[in-house]
N, C-alpha and C positions, 0 to 999 in steps of 0.2 A: 481597560486596554484592550487591544486587538485579541482577536481568538487565538493567533498563532503565540501570542504571549503568553495566554491562559494554558495552552497545551505544552509550552516550554517549560512552565511552571510544574503542570501535572507530570510530565514525563521526566522532567530534570535532564542531566547530561545523559546521553546515551550509553549505555552499559554495554555496547557490543563488544562481544567476546573475539579475541583474535582467532582466525583471521578475517572474520567478516568486517566489512568496510561500511555497512549499513544495516539498518533493520527496517522492514515493512511492517507497520502495524494496520491491520484491517480491522475495523469497528464490527463488531458483533453484538452490540445493543439492540435495543428492539426494533426501529425502524430500519435500520441497516440489516439486521438479520432477516425481517420480513421481506427485505428487497433483494434478498439473495447474496449476503456476506459469504455463507458458506462456500457458495460456488465462486465467489472472488475470490476467496482464499486459495482455494484448490487450484484455481487456473493461475493465480500470481505464483504459488510454489511450483507448478509444473513449469510455468515458462522461466522462472529463475534457474531451475534445473536444466532447461534447454540450453541457455546460454552459459552456463558453467559458472553461473555469477556466485560471487562470495558475498552472500546477503542472506540474513535470518528474515523468515517471515513468521509473524506471530499475530494472534487474536489481540484484540485491546477491547477496553470499555468503550463508552461513548466519546466520541472526538467533537461533538457540539454541531455537527454539520447536518443534522437529522434531515432538513429539509431537501437535502441535497445527496441523500442516500443511495447506494452505498459507497461508503468513502474508506480513504486510507491516508496514512501518513508515512513519511520516510525520515527515520532518524539517522544522520550521517554519525559516523563514528567521530567521537571528542567534541561534537557540536554542542554549544551551550544553549543555543537557542533554535527553534524550529524555524526554518526557510519557509516562508509562504509559498515558494515554488515547489515545496515539498508535501503540499497539501493536496490530494486528488479527492475529487467529489463526482459523483454520478458515473461510477465505473459499471456501465451497464453493457459493455461490449468486450470482445477480446482485445481490439485494438486499445480501449482504454486501459485494460489490464497491462497490456504491453508496453504502454507509455509510462506506468509506475514502473515496470521492472527495468524499463530502459534508463530512466532518471535515477535508479537505485544502483545499477550495475553498470551503466555507461554501455551496455550492449543491447542491440535492439533484437528482440526474439523474432524468429523467422514466423511468420503467419501462414505461409502457404501449407497446405496439408493438414492444417490444425483444425479443420471441420469449419466450422460457420464463424461469421464474425459477431453474430447475435447470440446471447445467451437465452436459452430457453426459459420461460417464467417458473 
């Protein structure tokens, strides 16, 4: 089966607690962690806060996209399957993190004044 089907089985139905509309799961397994998952998690949390998004941000285990690390998925409230459009890989820039947040919250975070669009290694 496809990787998104496997992830749907692994995560099951989104257990998002009200009023959150979605959960962003940022992989913290080996390769993702080595390629900056901690910074990605912090950045996404900050961007969600900046847009006032009703969205939970969590660490996850391996999402199976190790060759494209770091990565994250969005689980939508009540969804029974993972939408392939909610899989984000190679989150290596502020803009890439902003795209995850925009997909999860429906709001584009302002990137002006956010510093640099490239994350330090």
